[in-house]
C-alpha positions in Angstrom: -6.5 15.6 5.3 -9.0 17.0 7.8 -11.9 19.4 7.2 -14.1 21.4 9.5 -17.8 20.5 9.9 -20.3 23.1 8.8 -22.1 23.6 12.1 -19.7 22.9 15.0 -16.5 23.7 13.0 -14.8 20.7 14.7 -12.1 18.8 12.7 -13.3 15.6 10.9 -12.4 13.5 8.0 -14.2 14.1 4.6 -17.4 12.0 4.8 -21.0 11.8 3.8 -24.0 9.6 3.1 -24.0 6.7 0.7 -24.6 7.7 -2.9 -27.0 5.7 -5.1 -25.1 3.8 -7.8 -21.8 4.0 -6.0 -20.0 1.5 -3.8 -19.2 2.7 -0.3 -15.5 3.4 -1.1 -16.5 5.2 -4.3 -19.0 7.4 -2.3 -16.2 8.1 0.2 -13.9 9.2 -2.7 -16.7 11.4 -4.1 -17.2 13.1 -0.8 -13.4 13.7 -0.5 -13.5 15.5 -3.8 -16.6 17.5 -3.0 -15.4 18.6 0.4 -11.7 18.9 -0.1 -10.9 18.6 -3.8 -9.0 15.3 -3.4 -8.6 12.7 -6.1 -6.7 9.4 -5.8 -6.5 5.7 -5.6 -9.2 4.3 -3.3 -9.1 1.0 -1.5 -12.4 -0.9 -1.4 -11.5 -2.6 1.9 -12.5 -0.4 4.9 -9.9 0.4 7.6 -12.6 0.3 10.2 -15.6 2.3 11.6 -16.2 5.0 14.2 -19.4 6.4 15.7 -20.3 10.0 16.3 -23.5 12.0 17.0 -24.8 13.5 13.8 -26.6 16.8 14.3 -30.0 16.8 12.6 -31.8 19.8 11.0 -34.3 19.6 13.8 -31.5 20.2 16.3 -31.5 16.7 17.7 -28.6 14.2 17.6 -28.5 10.8 15.9 -25.8 8.2 16.6 -24.2 7.4 13.2 -21.6 4.8 12.2 -19.0 5.8 9.6 -16.9 3.4 7.5 -13.4 4.7 6.8 -11.5 3.9 3.6 -7.9 4.7 2.8 -7.4 7.0 -0.3 -3.9 7.4 -1.7 -4.2 11.1 -2.9 -2.7 11.8 -6.3 -3.8 15.5 -6.6 -5.8 18.2 -5.0 -7.9 20.4 -7.4 -7.7 24.2 -7.5 -11.4 24.4 -6.9 -14.2 22.0 -5.7 -17.9 22.1 -4.9 -17.6 23.1 -1.2 -14.5 25.3 -1.5 -14.9 28.2 1.0 -17.7 26.4 3.0 -15.3 24.7 5.4 -11.6 24.8 6.2 -9.4 21.9 5.0 -5.8 21.2 6.1 -3.1 18.6 5.8 -1.9 17.3 9.2 0.9 15.1 10.4 -0.7 11.9 11.7 -0.1 12.6 15.5 -1.5 16.1 15.1 -4.6 14.9 13.2 -5.3 12.2 15.9 -5.0 14.9 18.6 -7.5 17.4 17.1 -10.4 15.0 16.2 -13.0 14.2 18.9 -14.1 10.7 18.3 -12.0 8.1 20.2 -12.3 5.4 17.6 -11.2 7.8 14.8 -8.3 9.1 17.0 -7.1 5.5 17.3 -7.5 4.8 13.6 -5.5 7.9 12.6 -2.8 7.3 15.3 -2.4 3.7 14.1 -2.1 4.5 10.4 1.2 4.2 8.7 2.2 6.9 6.2 4.3 5.6 3.2 7.7 7.2 2.9 7.8 10.0 0.3 9.4 8.8 -2.9 12.4 11.2 -2.8 13.2 10.0 0.7 12.8 6.4 -0.4 15.3 6.8 -3.2 17.8 8.4 -0.9 17.4 5.6 1.5 18.3 3.1 -1.3 21.8 4.6 -1.8 24.6 2.4 -0.6 25.5 2.9 3.0 28.8 4.6 3.6 31.7 2.7 5.1 31.8 2.4 8.9 35.5 3.2 8.9 37.8 5.3 6.7 39.9 3.7 4.0 43.0 4.9 5.8 42.1 3.2 9.1 44.4 1.1 11.1 44.9 -2.2 9.2 44.9 -4.5 12.3 41.5 -3.0 13.4 40.0 -3.7 10.0 41.4 -7.2 9.9 40.0 -7.9 13.4 36.6 -6.6 12.3 36.6 -8.9 9.4 37.0 -11.9 11.7 34.0 -11.0 13.9 30.7 -12.8 13.3 28.3 -10.7 11.1 24.6 -10.5 10.9 24.5 -9.0 7.5 22.2 -6.1 6.4 19.1 -8.2 6.1 16.7 -5.7 7.7 18.1 -2.9 5.5 17.5 -5.1 2.5 14.0 -6.0 3.5 13.2 -2.3 4.0 14.8 -1.3 0.7 12.7 -3.9 -1.1 9.5 -2.7 0.6 10.3 0.7 -0.9 10.2 -0.7 -4.4 6.9 -2.4 -3.6 5.3 1.0 -2.5 6.7 2.8 -5.6 5.7 0.1 -8.0 2.2 -0.2 -6.5 1.8 3.6 -6.6 2.6 3.7 -10.4 0.3 0.7 -11.1 -2.5 2.2 -9.1 -2.2 5.5 -10.9 -2.1 3.8 -14.3 -5.3 1.8 -13.6 -7.0 4.9 -12.1 -6.1 7.4 -14.8 -5.4 5.3 -17.9 -2.8 8.0 -18.9 0.9 8.1 -19.2 1.0 4.4 -19.7 4.6 4.3 -21.0 5.9 6.4 -18.1 4.1 4.3 -15.5 5.2 1.0 -17.0 8.8 2.2 -17.2 8.7 3.2 -13.5 7.3 -0.2 -12.5 10.0 -1.9 -14.6 12.7 0.3 -12.9 11.4 -0.7 -9.5 11.4 -4.3 -10.5 15.1 -4.0 -11.5 16.0 -2.4 -8.2 14.1 -5.1 -6.3 16.1 -7.7 -8.2 19.3 -6.1 -7.0 18.1 -6.2 -3.4 17.0 -9.8 -3.8 20.5 -10.8 -5.1 22.1 -8.9 -2.1 20.0 -10.9 0.3 21.0 -14.2 -1.3 24.7 -13.1 -1.2 24.4 -12.2 2.5 22.7 -15.5 3.3 25.7 -17.4 2.0 28.4 -15.1 3.4 27.0 -14.2 6.8 28.0 -16.2 9.8 25.0 -15.3 12.0 21.6 -14.5 10.6 18.7 -13.0 12.5 16.3 -15.7 11.3 16.5 -19.1 9.8 18.2 -18.9 6.3 15.2 -20.6 4.6 12.8 -18.1 6.2 14.9 -15.2 5.0 14.9 -16.4 1.5 11.2 -17.2 1.5 10.3 -13.8 2.8 12.4 -11.8 0.3 11.3 -14.2 -2.4 7.6 -13.6 -1.8 8.3 -9.8 -1.8 10.1 -10.1 -5.0 7.3 -12.2 -6.6 4.9 -9.3 -5.8 6.9 -6.7 -7.8 7.5 -9.2 -10.5 3.8 -9.6 -10.9 3.3 -5.9 -11.0 5.8 -5.7 -13.8 3.9 -8.6 -15.6 0.7 -6.6 -15.3 2.3 -3.5 -16.7 3.9 -5.4 -19.6 0.5 -6.9 -20.6 -1.1 -3.4 -20.4 1.7 -1.9 -22.5 1.7 -4.9 -25.0 -2.0 -4.7 -25.8 -2.2 -0.9 -25.7 -4.9 -0.9 -23.0 -5.8 2.6 -21.8 -9.3 2.0 -20.3 -9.8 -0.1 -17.2 -12.9 -1.5 -15.5 -14.0 -0.3 -12.1 -13.0 -3.7 -10.7 -9.5 -3.3 -12.1 -9.2 0.1 -10.5 -10.4 -1.4 -7.2 -7.8 -4.2 -7.4 -5.2 -1.4 -8.0 -6.4 0.2 -4.8 -6.0 -3.0 -2.8 -2.4 -3.4 -4.2 -1.5 0.1 -3.1 -2.9 -0.7 0.4 -1.1 -4.1 0.5 2.2 -2.4 -0.3 1.6 0.2 2.4 1.0 -2.5 5.0 4.1 -4.4 3.9 6.2 -1.2 4.3 4.9 -0.8 7.8 5.4 -4.4 8.8 8.9 -5.0 7.5 10.8 -2.6 9.9 9.0 -4.1 12.8 10.9 -7.4 12.2 14.0 -5.8 13.7 12.3 -6.4 17.1 9.8 -9.2 16.2 9.3 -10.2 19.8 8.2 -6.7 20.9 6.2 -6.1 17.8 4.5 -9.4 17.5 0.9 -8.2 18.1 1.2 -5.3 15.6 2.7 -7.6 13.0 -0.2 -10.1 13.5 -2.7 -7.2 13.0 -1.0 -6.0 9.9 -0.8 -9.4 8.3 -4.4 -10.2 9.2 -5.4 -7.1 7.2 -3.3 -8.3 4.3 -5.0 -11.6 4.3 -8.4 -9.9 4.6 -7.9 -7.6 1.6 -6.6 -10.5 -0.4 -10.0 -12.2 0.1 -11.7 -9.0 -0.9 -9.6 -8.9 -4.1 -10.7 -12.4 -5.0 -14.3 -11.3 -4.8 -13.6 -8.3 -7.0 -11.7 -10.4 -9.5 -14.5 -12.9 -9.8 -17.1 -10.1 -10.2 -15.0 -8.3 -12.8 -14.5 -11.4 -14.9 -18.2 -12.2 -14.8 -19.0 -8.6 -15.9 -16.4 -8.7 -18.6 -17.6 -12.0 -19.9 -21.2 -10.9 -20.0 -20.2 -7.8 -21.9 -17.7 -9.2 -24.4 -17.7 -12.9 -24.8 -20.1 -13.0 -27.8 -19.1 -9.8 -29.5 -15.4 -9.2 -28.7 -13.5 -12.3 -27.7 -10.1 -10.7 -28.0 -11.1 -7.9 -25.5 -12.2 -10.6 -23.1 -8.9 -12.5 -23.4 -6.8 -9.4 -22.8 -9.0 -8.3 -19.9 -8.7 -11.8 -18.4 -4.9 -11.7 -18.6 -4.8 -8.3 -16.9 -7.2 -9.5 -14.2 -5.1 -12.6 -13.7 -1.9 -10.6 -13.2 -3.6 -8.2 -10.7 -4.9 -11.1 -8.7 -1.5 -12.7 -8.6 0.0 -9.5 -7.2 -2.4 -9.6 -4.3 -1.8 -13.3 -3.8 1.9 -12.6 -3.5 1.3 -10.0 -0.8 -0.7 -12.7 1.0 2.4 -14.9 0.8 4.4 -12.1 2.3 1.9 -12.0 5.2 2.2 -15.7 5.7 6.0 -15.5 5.9 5.8 -12.7 8.4 3.3 -14.6 10.5 5.6 -17.6 10.5 8.5 -15.4 11.8 6.2 -14.1 14.5 5.2 -17.6 15.6 8.8 -18.7 15.6 10.4 -15.7 17.4 7.8 -13.7 19.3 
């Protein structure tokens, strides 16, 4: 989403000054609503910064640094405070990068990965059609069966990443909105079941395939760490459903934002494994960000537990215990994504 500036009418991202009482990513989300009517799941870990010359009321220019945060948009309002004051428009990523002026912002937009729409994701998960007709020549099919196979490992990895994105999206929406708990929990559980099917397919291919693209242990460790991430999302959803929790702390919502971002990064990284040698530098950059946001999640987790203890320990022990369990599950989700990053880094070191 890009908007036009008031004075020069150039295309920019929604942005503004820091707001007293709000964290930087919360202020960014507030500006996105005021300027473009956007609401969604914000990630507290900045993507990066860019510099531009801010025009002052006196007519002068002041160099200004802007932090950029990813916001997974869940809706756009019908009206918002600055509706009609500026133009706002959705762009494809290459088009957005082309129309903004700032070089650093151009690079940030061009290098961003857009998660696949859910409808496309589900279509992609359907079994692949046969590569030959059932009425084909028998000797050809027999000969094909004797050839060394590499299995469908990359397709399986990518299908599993799809479940991570969909599960993270439902978990992030649940923590952000506190509504439709049953529906979100059911969706997360459905994604976990689909992920289990993919996991079993990988194990079957590992044992049946003559030639594998990576070491068999590395393949199992990678898909295992990915599966652990969706399992932990399901564990968090089950705890929320079991205890009937519908209100979540700011720190829980922030951890949800980090989980959404971690799933997005994983979905970008996994297809690059098809050509790990050529994509080594990009994979290292993506996994470095996964490790970085995991550290950020640890800080948020500790701050959230401290605040929850101070608020409830003496007056509502049960609420503290429930909150601690939810925090623990959310932290484990992010930890599992760090495991995914470590596995991918190991593949890069071995093969790039």
